[in-house]
C-alpha positions as CSV (number, residue, x, y, z in Angstrom):
1,X,37.0,83.6,79.2
2,X,38.7,84.7,76.0
3,X,39.7,81.0,75.4
4,X,36.1,79.8,75.8
5,X,34.7,82.3,73.5
6,X,37.3,81.4,70.8
7,X,36.4,77.7,71.1
8,X,32.7,78.4,70.8
9,X,33.2,80.5,67.7
10,X,35.4,77.7,66.1
11,X,32.8,75.0,66.8
12,X,30.0,77.2,65.4
13,X,32.1,77.7,62.2
14,X,32.8,74.0,61.8
15,X,29.1,73.1,62.3
16,X,28.2,75.7,59.6
17,X,30.8,74.2,57.2
18,X,29.5,70.7,57.8
19,X,25.9,71.8,57.1
20,X,27.0,73.4,53.8
21,X,28.9,70.3,52.8
22,X,25.9,68.1,53.5
23,X,23.6,70.4,51.5
24,X,26.1,70.3,48.6
25,X,26.3,66.5,48.7
26,X,22.5,66.2,48.7
27,X,22.2,68.5,45.7
28,X,24.9,66.6,43.9
29,X,23.0,63.3,44.3
30,X,19.7,64.9,43.1
31,X,21.4,66.1,39.9
32,X,22.7,62.6,39.3
33,X,19.3,61.1,39.7
34,X,17.9,63.5,37.2
35,X,20.5,62.6,34.7
36,X,19.7,58.9,35.1
37,X,16.0,59.5,34.7
38,X,16.6,61.4,31.4
39,X,18.9,58.6,30.1
40,X,16.2,55.9,30.9
41,X,13.8,57.4,28.4
42,X,15.8,57.9,25.2
43,X,13.1,56.4,23.0
44,X,10.7,59.2,24.0
45,X,13.2,61.8,22.9
46,X,14.0,59.9,19.7
47,X,10.4,59.4,18.9
48,X,9.8,63.1,19.1
49,X,12.9,63.9,17.2
50,X,12.7,61.1,14.5
51,X,10.1,61.5,11.8
52,X,7.8,58.4,11.1
53,X,9.1,55.9,8.6
54,X,7.3,55.8,5.3
55,X,6.2,52.3,3.9
56,X,8.0,51.4,0.7
57,X,5.5,50.9,-2.1
58,X,6.0,47.5,-3.8
59,X,7.4,47.6,-7.2
60,X,6.0,45.9,-10.3
61,X,8.7,43.2,-9.9
62,X,7.6,42.5,-6.4
63,X,4.0,42.1,-7.5
64,X,5.0,39.6,-10.2
65,X,7.1,37.6,-7.7
66,X,4.3,37.4,-5.1
67,X,1.8,36.4,-7.8
68,X,4.2,33.7,-9.1
69,X,4.7,32.4,-5.6
70,X,1.0,32.1,-5.1
71,X,0.5,30.3,-8.4
72,X,3.3,27.9,-7.6
73,X,1.7,27.1,-4.2
74,X,-1.7,26.5,-5.8
75,X,0.0,24.3,-8.5
76,X,1.8,22.3,-5.9
77,X,-1.3,21.7,-3.9
78,X,-3.2,20.6,-7.1
79,X,-0.3,18.3,-8.1
80,X,-0.2,16.7,-4.7
81,X,-3.9,16.2,-4.8
82,X,-3.7,14.6,-8.3
83,X,-0.9,12.2,-7.1
84,X,-3.0,11.2,-4.1
85,X,-6.1,10.7,-6.3
86,X,-4.1,8.6,-8.8
87,X,-2.7,6.5,-6.0
88,X,-6.2,5.7,-4.6
89,X,-8.3,3.0,-6.1
90,X,-11.1,4.4,-8.2
91,X,-14.4,2.5,-8.7
92,X,-15.1,4.8,-11.7
93,X,-11.8,3.9,-13.4
94,X,-12.4,0.2,-12.6
95,X,-15.8,0.4,-14.2
96,X,-14.5,2.1,-17.3
97,X,-11.7,-0.5,-17.5
98,X,-14.2,-3.3,-17.4
99,X,-16.2,-2.0,-20.3
100,X,-13.1,-1.8,-22.4
101,X,-13.4,-5.6,-22.6
102,X,-17.1,-6.2,-22.0
103,X,-18.4,-3.7,-24.7
104,X,-22.1,-3.2,-24.1
105,X,-22.5,-6.3,-22.0
106,X,-22.2,-6.7,-18.3
107,X,-19.8,-9.7,-18.7
108,X,-16.3,-10.1,-20.2
109,X,-16.6,-13.0,-22.6
110,X,-14.1,-15.1,-24.6
111,X,-13.2,-12.4,-27.0
112,X,-12.8,-9.7,-24.4
113,X,-10.9,-12.2,-22.2
114,X,-8.4,-12.8,-25.0
115,X,-7.8,-9.0,-25.4
116,X,-7.5,-8.6,-21.6
117,X,-4.8,-11.4,-21.5
118,X,-2.9,-9.7,-24.3
119,X,-3.0,-6.3,-22.5
120,X,-1.7,-7.7,-19.2
121,X,0.9,-9.9,-21.0
122,X,-0.3,-13.2,-19.8
123,X,-1.4,-16.4,-21.7
124,X,-4.9,-17.5,-21.0
125,X,-3.6,-20.9,-20.0
126,X,-1.2,-19.4,-17.4
127,X,-1.8,-20.4,-13.8
128,X,-1.8,-16.8,-12.8
129,X,-5.1,-16.4,-14.6
130,X,-6.6,-19.1,-12.4
131,X,-5.3,-17.2,-9.3
132,X,-6.9,-14.0,-10.6
133,X,-10.2,-15.8,-11.3
134,X,-10.1,-17.1,-7.7
135,X,-9.5,-13.6,-6.4
136,X,-12.5,-12.5,-8.4
137,X,-14.4,-15.5,-7.3
138,X,-15.4,-16.0,-10.9
139,X,-18.0,-18.8,-11.4
140,X,-17.4,-19.7,-15.1
141,X,-14.2,-20.3,-16.9
142,X,-13.6,-17.7,-19.7
143,X,-16.0,-15.2,-18.2
144,X,-15.8,-12.3,-15.7
145,X,-19.1,-10.6,-14.7
146,X,-19.3,-7.0,-13.7
147,X,-20.0,-7.8,-10.1
148,X,-17.1,-10.3,-10.0
149,X,-14.8,-7.7,-11.6
150,X,-15.6,-4.8,-9.3
151,X,-15.4,-6.9,-6.1
152,X,-12.2,-8.8,-7.1
153,X,-10.3,-5.8,-8.6
154,X,-11.4,-3.8,-5.6
155,X,-9.9,-6.2,-3.2
156,X,-6.7,-6.2,-5.3
157,X,-6.8,-2.3,-5.5
158,X,-6.4,-2.6,-9.3
159,X,-8.3,-0.2,-11.5
160,X,-6.1,-0.2,-14.6
161,X,-4.0,-2.5,-16.8
162,X,-0.8,-1.1,-15.4
163,X,-1.8,-1.7,-11.8
164,X,-2.8,-5.3,-12.5
165,X,0.5,-5.9,-14.3
166,X,2.3,-4.7,-11.2
167,X,0.2,-7.2,-9.1
168,X,1.0,-10.3,-11.2
169,X,4.1,-11.2,-9.1
170,X,1.9,-11.0,-5.9
171,X,-0.7,-13.3,-7.6
172,X,2.0,-15.8,-8.5
173,X,3.4,-15.7,-4.9
174,X,0.0,-16.7,-3.5
175,X,0.6,-20.2,-4.9
176,X,3.6,-20.6,-2.6
177,X,1.3,-20.5,0.5
178,X,0.1,-24.1,1.1
179,X,-3.3,-23.0,2.6
180,X,-4.0,-20.6,-0.3
181,X,-2.8,-23.2,-2.8
182,X,-5.3,-25.8,-1.4
183,X,-8.2,-23.3,-1.6
184,X,-7.2,-22.5,-5.2
185,X,-7.0,-26.2,-6.1
186,X,-10.4,-26.9,-4.7
187,X,-11.8,-23.8,-6.4
188,X,-10.4,-24.9,-9.7
189,X,-12.6,-28.0,-9.8
190,X,-15.9,-26.0,-9.7
191,X,-14.5,-23.3,-11.8
192,X,-13.6,-25.6,-14.7
193,X,-16.5,-28.1,-14.7
194,X,-19.7,-27.7,-16.7
195,X,-22.3,-26.2,-14.4
196,X,-24.8,-28.9,-15.2
197,X,-22.3,-31.6,-14.4
198,X,-21.1,-32.9,-10.9
199,X,-17.8,-34.2,-12.3
200,X,-15.0,-32.8,-14.4
201,X,-14.4,-34.4,-17.8
202,X,-11.1,-36.2,-18.0
203,X,-9.4,-33.9,-20.6
204,X,-10.2,-30.7,-18.6
205,X,-9.1,-32.5,-15.4
206,X,-5.7,-33.4,-16.9
207,X,-5.2,-29.8,-18.1
208,X,-6.0,-28.3,-14.7
209,X,-3.9,-30.9,-12.9
210,X,-1.0,-30.0,-15.2
211,X,-1.5,-26.3,-14.5
212,X,-1.5,-26.8,-10.7
213,X,0.7,-29.8,-10.1
214,X,2.8,-30.2,-13.2
215,X,5.8,-28.2,-11.9
216,X,5.6,-29.3,-8.3
217,X,4.8,-33.0,-8.3
218,X,7.4,-35.2,-9.9
219,X,5.0,-38.0,-10.3
220,X,2.5,-36.0,-12.3
221,X,3.9,-37.0,-15.8
222,X,3.4,-40.7,-14.8
223,X,0.0,-40.1,-13.2
224,X,-1.0,-38.3,-16.4
225,X,-0.1,-41.3,-18.5
226,X,-2.1,-43.5,-16.2
227,X,-5.2,-41.3,-16.7
228,X,-4.8,-41.5,-20.5
229,X,-4.8,-45.3,-20.6
230,X,-7.4,-45.7,-17.9
231,X,-11.1,-46.4,-18.2
232,X,-12.0,-43.1,-16.5
233,X,-13.9,-40.5,-18.5
234,X,-14.5,-38.0,-15.6
235,X,-13.0,-37.1,-12.3
236,X,-15.3,-36.4,-9.3
237,X,-14.5,-34.0,-6.5
238,X,-13.5,-36.5,-4.0
239,X,-11.0,-38.0,-6.4
240,X,-9.8,-34.5,-7.3
241,X,-9.2,-33.5,-3.7
242,X,-7.4,-36.8,-2.9
243,X,-5.0,-36.4,-5.8
244,X,-3.7,-33.3,-4.1
245,X,-3.4,-35.0,-0.7
246,X,-1.6,-38.0,-2.4
247,X,0.9,-35.6,-4.1
248,X,1.7,-34.0,-0.8
249,X,2.0,-37.0,1.5
250,X,3.1,-40.1,-0.5
251,X,6.7,-40.7,-1.2
252,X,7.9,-40.8,-4.8
253,X,8.6,-44.5,-4.5
254,X,5.1,-45.0,-3.1
255,X,6.6,-46.9,-0.1
256,X,4.3,-45.3,2.4
257,X,1.1,-45.8,0.5
258,X,-1.5,-47.8,2.5
259,X,-3.7,-49.9,0.3
260,X,-6.1,-50.3,3.1
261,X,-6.3,-46.6,3.7
262,X,-9.3,-44.4,2.7
263,X,-7.9,-43.6,-0.7
264,X,-10.3,-43.7,-3.7
265,X,-10.1,-46.7,-6.0
266,X,-8.6,-44.4,-8.7
267,X,-5.4,-44.0,-6.6
268,X,-5.3,-47.7,-5.7
269,X,-5.3,-48.5,-9.4
270,X,-2.6,-45.9,-10.1
271,X,-0.3,-47.4,-7.5
272,X,-0.9,-50.9,-8.7
273,X,-0.3,-49.8,-12.4
274,X,2.9,-47.9,-11.4
275,X,4.4,-50.8,-9.4
276,X,3.7,-53.2,-12.3
277,X,5.4,-50.8,-14.7
278,X,8.4,-50.6,-12.4
279,X,8.8,-54.3,-12.2
280,X,8.5,-54.9,-16.0
């Protein structure tokens, strides 16, 4: 009996100790949780403890720097806009440029044309002037009308002397294209002839042929001599166009020339004259 009572008392004591330990452990965990909760909101404590930051008032130097930056930005935008405007073709500038040579008229005449050629650095007899006239679709030699000027210079995007000078190499290069050359050659006949005449007088024809074929057709000097001693006083358009075809297709020794072909009599007579000259 005494032993059972002792065992009961011991078990009761152990149960009490276990309960106390469990309670202590639970309280310890609760304390840790509270500490973590406080650590997770440091900004709240800091915001209460720290006074609000005052904004720094800009100094006079800062004001000047900001003002200069704004001015620089505006200037850059204006400068960029000016460059773009200068790069673009201007009908107004082109019109003002035209009247530098036309004066009070609506056409650039011989005097204005002479000054125009001086300004762009080209002789009036230079073939590049013929190419320019073709680009303007000018109807009369030595004259550019206002409409021709605006239309042609607009297509070239030239509204000043400087821009046209920079385009001269391009105009010369047009002659290297066979299709464009043929168009310019055919245009030259109507451009150079008197408008009340269907044919081109011989002297003008020789000048234009020299301009267009003088440097590219080796037989041109001989053909020019033939024209000088011939009975011809004028050249018609059919003869004019066939001279170009002759220069492109017939050998220098004329060995492939067909006398029974559809060539004009002018060229038949040239071939006969040339062969006789070679034999003598």
